[in-house]
KEMARVO-428519 format. One record per residue: chain; x, y, z of N, C-alpha, C, O, CB in turn; residue in three letters. Coordinates in steps of 0.2 Angstrom, whole numbers. Each point is the difference from the previous one (the first is absolute). Glycine has a CB too. Example, Ala and Ser with C-alpha at 12.3 -4.5 7.8 and 13.67 -1.06 7.14 Angstrom:
BEGIN
{r A,{66,-28,39},{-4,6,0},{4,6,0},{5,-1,3},{-14,-5,3},ALA}
{r A,{7,11,-10},{4,6,1},{-4,5,3},{3,6,1},{3,-9,-11},SER}
REM end
This chain:
BEGIN
{r A,{-28,-113,-25},{4,2,6},{0,-6,5},{-5,-3,1},{1,15,-3},MET}
{r A,{10,-13,5},{0,-5,5},{4,3,6},{5,4,0},{-4,-13,-9},ARG}
{r A,{-4,8,15},{3,2,7},{1,-6,4},{-4,-4,1},{-2,15,-2},CYS}
{r A,{12,-11,4},{2,-6,4},{1,3,7},{0,6,1},{5,-12,-10},ASP}
{r A,{-5,1,14},{1,3,7},{6,4,2},{0,3,5},{-6,-13,-2},PRO}
{r A,{11,10,-7},{6,4,1},{-1,7,-1},{4,4,2},{3,-14,-5},SER}
{r A,{-13,12,0},{-1,7,-1},{2,2,-7},{0,6,-2},{1,-3,14},GLY}
{r A,{1,-8,-16},{2,2,-7},{-6,-1,-5},{-3,-6,0},{15,2,3},ILE}
{r A,{-13,9,-7},{-5,-1,-5},{3,0,-7},{4,4,-1},{-12,2,9},THR}
{r A,{5,-11,-12},{3,0,-7},{-6,2,-4},{-6,-2,0},{14,-7,3},GLU}
{r A,{-6,14,-8},{-5,3,-5},{4,-1,-6},{5,4,-1},{-11,4,9},VAL}
{r A,{4,-12,-12},{4,-1,-7},{7,-3,2},{1,-5,3},{-8,14,-9},GLY}
{r A,{12,-5,3},{6,-2,2},{4,5,5},{6,0,1},{-5,-5,-12},ASN}
{r A,{-6,9,15},{3,5,5},{-2,-3,7},{-5,-3,1},{3,12,-9},LEU}
{r A,{6,-8,12},{-1,-2,7},{0,6,5},{4,4,-1},{2,-15,-1},PHE}
{r A,{-11,11,6},{0,6,5},{0,-3,7},{-3,-5,2},{-4,11,-10},HIS}
{r A,{11,-3,12},{1,-2,7},{-3,5,5},{1,6,-1},{10,-12,-2},LEU}
{r A,{-16,3,7},{-3,5,5},{4,1,6},{2,-5,3},{-13,0,-7},TRP}
{r A,{12,11,5},{4,2,6},{-4,1,6},{-5,4,0},{13,2,-7},TYR}
{r A,{-8,-11,12},{-4,-1,5},{2,3,7},{-3,-1,5},{-2,-9,-11},THR}
{r A,{11,12,6},{3,2,7},{-3,6,3},{-1,0,6},{11,-5,-10},LYS}
{r A,{-12,10,0},{-3,6,2},{-2,4,-5},{1,-2,-6},{6,3,16},SER}
{r A,{-11,5,-9},{-2,4,-6},{6,3,-3},{4,3,4},{-15,-1,2},HIS}
{r A,{11,-2,-12},{5,4,-4},{-2,7,0},{4,5,2},{0,-15,-9},VAL}
{r A,{-10,11,4},{-3,7,0},{-7,-1,1},{-3,-4,-3},{12,8,-6},ALA}
{r A,{-12,0,14},{-7,0,1},{-4,3,-5},{2,5,-3},{1,-5,15},HIS}
{r A,{-9,-3,-13},{-4,2,-5},{-1,-5,-6},{3,-5,0},{0,17,3},GLY}
{r A,{-7,-10,-7},{-1,-4,-6},{-2,4,-6},{0,6,1},{-4,-16,6},TYR}
{r A,{3,7,-13},{-1,4,-6},{6,4,-1},{0,6,-1},{-13,-6,2},ASP}
{r A,{19,-3,-1},{6,3,-1},{4,-3,-6},{-1,-5,-3},{2,6,15},ALA}
{r A,{3,4,-15},{4,-2,-5},{8,1,2},{1,5,4},{-10,-1,-13},THR}
{r A,{13,-9,7},{7,0,3},{4,-1,-6},{-1,-3,-5},{-2,-2,16},VAL}
{r A,{9,9,-11},{5,0,-6},{7,2,3},{0,3,5},{-9,-1,-14},TRP}
{r A,{14,-5,6},{7,2,2},{2,7,-2},{-2,2,-6},{5,-14,5},PRO}
{r A,{0,15,5},{3,7,-2},{7,0,3},{1,-1,6},{-12,7,-6},VAL}
{r A,{16,-4,-4},{7,0,2},{2,-7,3},{-1,-5,-3},{0,18,5},ALA}
{r A,{3,-13,4},{1,-6,4},{-5,-2,5},{2,-4,4},{10,7,-6},HIS}
{r A,{-18,-1,1},{-5,-1,5},{-7,-2,-3},{0,-1,-6},{6,8,14},GLY}
{r A,{-11,-6,-5},{-7,-1,-2},{-4,5,2},{0,3,6},{2,-15,-5},VAL}
{r A,{-7,14,-5},{-5,5,1},{-7,-3,0},{-1,-4,-4},{9,13,-1},VAL}
{r A,{-12,-7,9},{-7,-2,0},{-5,6,0},{1,4,4},{2,-15,2},THR}
{r A,{-8,11,-10},{-5,5,0},{-6,-4,3},{-3,-4,-3},{8,11,-7},MET}
{r A,{-7,-5,16},{-6,-3,4},{-6,4,-1},{0,6,1},{8,-11,7},VAL}
{r A,{-13,2,-11},{-7,4,-1},{-4,-1,7},{-1,5,3},{2,-7,-16},ASN}
{r A,{-2,-4,15},{-5,-1,6},{4,-3,5},{4,-4,0},{-13,2,-7},ILE}
{r A,{9,5,13},{3,-2,6},{-2,4,6},{-4,5,0},{14,-9,-7},GLY}
{r A,{-7,3,13},{-1,3,6},{2,8,-1},{4,1,-4},{-3,-12,11},PRO}
{r A,{-4,15,-2},{2,7,0},{8,1,0},{3,-4,4},{-14,6,3},GLU}
{r A,{13,2,-11},{7,1,-1},{4,-5,-4},{6,2,-2},{-7,3,13},GLY}
{r A,{-3,-10,-13},{3,-5,-5},{-3,0,-7},{3,0,-5},{0,-7,15},ILE}
{r A,{-10,8,-10},{-4,0,-6},{2,7,-4},{1,5,4},{-10,-12,1},GLY}
{r A,{9,6,-11},{1,6,-4},{7,3,1},{1,6,1},{-13,-4,-2},LYS}
{r A,{17,-7,1},{7,3,1},{5,-4,-5},{-2,-5,-3},{0,7,16},THR}
{r A,{8,1,-13},{5,-3,-4},{6,-2,5},{1,4,4},{-4,3,-14},LEU}
{r A,{5,-13,10},{5,-2,5},{6,-3,-3},{-1,-3,-6},{-8,1,14},GLN}
{r A,{15,2,-5},{6,-3,-2},{3,-5,5},{0,2,6},{2,9,-13},TYR}
{r A,{1,-16,4},{4,-5,5},{6,-1,-4},{0,-3,-5},{-10,-2,10},ALA}
{r A,{16,6,-2},{6,-1,-3},{2,-8,0},{3,-2,-5},{1,13,8},ALA}
{r A,{-7,-14,2},{1,-7,0},{-6,-4,-2},{0,-7,0},{7,9,9},ASP}
{r A,{-12,1,-11},{-6,-3,-3},{-5,-3,6},{-5,-3,-2},{12,0,-8},GLY}
{r A,{-5,4,16},{-4,-2,5},{-3,5,5},{-5,0,3},{12,-10,-4},LEU}
{r A,{-2,15,3},{-2,6,5},{-1,6,-4},{4,4,-2},{3,-9,11},ARG}
{r A,{-14,6,-10},{-2,6,-4},{-1,6,5},{-2,0,5},{-4,-8,-13},PHE}
{r A,{8,14,5},{-2,6,3},{-3,5,-5},{1,0,-6},{9,-2,14},SER}
{r A,{-14,6,-5},{-4,5,-5},{4,5,-3},{4,3,3},{-14,-5,4},LYS}
{r A,{9,3,-14},{4,5,-4},{-4,6,0},{2,5,1},{4,-14,-8},MET}
{r A,{-13,8,5},{-4,6,-1},{-7,-3,0},{-2,-5,0},{11,11,-7},THR}
{r A,{-14,-1,7},{-7,-1,-1},{-2,3,-7},{-1,6,0},{-1,-5,13},ASP}
{r A,{2,-5,-18},{-2,3,-6},{-7,3,0},{-4,-1,4},{11,-8,-10},PRO}
{r A,{-8,14,1},{-6,3,-1},{-6,-4,-1},{-5,0,3},{11,10,-7},ASP}
{r A,{-5,-15,0},{-4,-5,-2},{3,-7,0},{6,-1,-2},{-13,9,-5},ARG}
{r A,{3,-14,8},{3,-6,-1},{-5,-4,-4},{-6,0,1},{12,0,10},VAL}
{r A,{-4,-3,-17},{-5,-4,-4},{-2,-6,3},{3,-3,5},{3,7,-14},PRO}
{r A,{-12,-7,7},{-3,-6,2},{3,-6,-3},{0,0,-7},{-11,6,9},ARG}
{r A,{13,-11,1},{3,-6,-3},{4,2,-6},{-1,-3,-5},{-9,-4,9},ALA}
{r A,{16,10,-2},{4,3,-6},{4,-6,-3},{3,-4,4},{-3,15,1},PRO}
{r A,{2,-10,-11},{5,-4,-3},{5,4,-4},{-2,4,-4},{-6,-13,3},GLY}
{r A,{14,9,3},{5,5,-2},{3,-2,-7},{2,-6,0},{0,10,12},ALA}
{r A,{-1,1,-16},{4,-2,-6},{8,1,2},{1,6,2},{-11,-2,-10},TYR}
{r A,{14,-9,7},{7,1,2},{4,-4,-5},{2,-5,0},{-5,5,12},ARG}
{r A,{5,4,-17},{4,-3,-6},{7,-2,3},{2,-5,-3},{-8,13,-5},PRO}
{r A,{9,-5,13},{6,-2,2},{0,-7,3},{5,-3,1},{-2,15,1},GLU}
{r A,{-9,-15,0},{-1,-6,3},{2,-6,-4},{2,-5,2},{-11,10,5},ALA}
{r A,{10,-4,-13},{1,-5,-5},{8,1,-3},{1,-4,-5},{-13,3,2},PHE}
{r A,{16,5,6},{6,1,-3},{6,-3,4},{6,0,-2},{-10,11,-2},THR}
{r A,{2,-14,10},{5,-3,4},{6,4,2},{6,-2,0},{-9,-9,-5},ASP}
{r A,{2,18,6},{6,4,1},{0,3,8},{4,4,1},{-5,-1,-13},ASN}
{r A,{-4,-6,16},{0,2,7},{-1,7,1},{3,3,5},{4,-13,-3},ASP}
{r A,{-10,14,-6},{-1,7,0},{-7,2,1},{-3,4,-4},{14,-2,-3},ALA}
{r A,{-14,-5,12},{-7,2,1},{-1,7,1},{4,4,3},{-6,-15,2},GLY}
{r A,{-4,14,-8},{-2,7,0},{-7,1,3},{-4,-5,0},{12,7,-10},GLN}
{r A,{-9,4,12},{-7,2,2},{-4,-1,-6},{2,2,-6},{2,6,15},MET}
{r A,{-10,-10,-8},{-5,-1,-6},{-2,7,-3},{-1,5,4},{-3,-16,1},ILE}
{r A,{2,11,-11},{-2,6,-3},{-7,0,-2},{-4,5,0},{15,-4,-5},GLU}
{r A,{-14,-8,4},{-7,0,-2},{-2,-8,1},{4,-4,1},{-4,14,-9},TRP}
{r A,{-6,-11,8},{-3,-7,0},{-7,0,-1},{-3,5,-2},{12,-8,10},GLY}
{r A,{-13,-2,-7},{-7,-1,0},{-3,-1,7},{4,-4,4},{-3,0,-16},LEU}
{r A,{-7,6,13},{-3,-2,6},{-8,-1,-2},{-2,1,-5},{11,6,12},HIS}
{r A,{-13,-8,-2},{-7,-1,-1},{-3,7,1},{-1,3,5},{1,-15,0},ILE}
{r A,{-3,14,-11},{-3,6,0},{-8,-1,1},{-2,-5,-1},{10,10,-7},GLY}
{r A,{-11,0,11},{-7,0,1},{-4,6,-2},{3,6,0},{0,-13,10},ARG}
{r A,{-9,6,-12},{-4,6,-2},{-7,-2,1},{-2,-6,-2},{10,10,-7},GLN}
{r A,{-12,0,12},{-7,-1,2},{-4,-2,-7},{1,2,-5},{0,6,14},ASP}
{r A,{-4,-14,-8},{-4,-3,-5},{3,-4,-5},{-2,-3,-5},{-4,13,6},GLY}
{r A,{13,-12,1},{4,-4,-5},{3,-5,5},{1,1,6},{1,8,-15},PHE}
{r A,{0,-15,6},{4,-5,3},{7,2,1},{2,5,-4},{-9,-14,-1},LEU}
{r A,{11,7,10},{7,2,0},{3,-2,-6},{-1,-4,-4},{1,2,16},PRO}
{r A,{6,6,-14},{3,-1,-6},{8,2,1},{1,4,5},{-12,-1,-11},PHE}
{r A,{15,-6,2},{7,2,0},{1,7,-2},{-3,3,-5},{6,-15,3},PRO}
{r A,{1,16,6},{2,7,-1},{7,1,1},{3,-2,5},{-15,5,-2},GLU}
{r A,{15,2,-6},{7,2,0},{0,4,6},{-4,5,1},{7,-6,-13},ARG}
{r A,{3,1,16},{2,5,5},{7,2,-1},{4,-4,-3},{-12,-1,12},PHE}
{r A,{10,11,-8},{7,2,-1},{3,3,7},{-4,2,4},{0,1,-16},ASP}
{r A,{10,-4,13},{4,2,6},{5,5,-2},{3,0,-5},{-5,-11,10},CYS}
{r A,{2,16,-1},{5,6,-1},{4,0,7},{-3,3,5},{-5,4,-13},HIS}
{r A,{14,-9,8},{4,0,6},{5,6,0},{3,2,-5},{-4,-14,6},TRP}
{r A,{1,15,5},{5,5,1},{5,-2,6},{-3,1,6},{-5,8,-10},GLU}
{r A,{14,-11,3},{4,-2,6},{2,6,4},{1,5,-2},{3,-15,-5},PRO}
{r A,{-4,9,14},{2,5,4},{4,-3,6},{-3,-4,4},{-7,11,-7},SER}
{r A,{16,-5,5},{4,-2,5},{-1,-8,2},{-2,-2,5},{1,14,-1},GLU}
{r A,{3,-16,-9},{1,-7,1},{-7,-4,0},{0,-6,1},{10,9,6},GLY}
{r A,{-15,1,-8},{-7,-4,-1},{-3,2,-6},{3,5,-4},{-5,-5,16},THR}
{r A,{-4,-3,-14},{-3,2,-6},{-7,2,2},{-4,-3,4},{10,-4,-11},SER}
{r A,{-9,13,5},{-7,2,1},{-3,0,-7},{4,1,-5},{-2,5,16},SER}
{r A,{-8,-6,-12},{-3,0,-7},{-7,0,0},{-4,0,5},{14,-6,-8},GLY}
{r A,{-13,7,-3},{-7,0,-1},{-1,-6,-5},{4,-2,-4},{-5,14,7},THR}
{r A,{-5,-14,-2},{-3,-5,-4},{-6,2,-4},{-4,3,4},{9,-12,3},LEU}
{r A,{-6,9,-13},{-6,2,-3},{-4,-5,-4},{3,-5,-2},{3,16,2},SER}
{r A,{-12,-10,-1},{-4,-4,-3},{-7,2,1},{-2,2,6},{10,-12,-6},GLY}
{r A,{-13,10,-4},{-6,3,1},{-4,-3,6},{-4,4,3},{3,-2,-15},SER}
{r A,{2,-8,14},{-3,-3,5},{5,-3,5},{-2,-4,4},{-8,2,-11},GLU}
{r A,{16,4,8},{5,-2,5},{-3,2,7},{-3,5,0},{13,-4,-8},ALA}
{r A,{-9,-6,13},{-2,1,6},{2,7,3},{6,2,-1},{-6,-14,3},GLU}
{r A,{-4,16,1},{1,6,3},{1,0,7},{2,5,4},{-8,1,-13},LYS}
REM end
């Protein structure tokens, strides 16, 4: 990994540009993916009203809250098969892996599932997994 003063980070053959003008979405431990013509973020940890939310930005910069899911996974990684098709048809995620926890054991990869029910231009839904954040 190489980072230069311009804010461009090189990892292998990928380049990441740090957006430094303002907060895009407040919070951290977030997963971001394209949906339709915008971007959705699932924020686990963040300030009151931001943490444990699902947010949408048509322009990828100005996010607004879509819903408060029943559960939000820890450090999630979403399975997105459409991400490799180059068809610009991003979809809501259906499942992924997150950090599972159980007393007496080290953290472990665990599957979580998403069940979305669209309503009046937004999406609400539930996330399940035996140890997803409540």
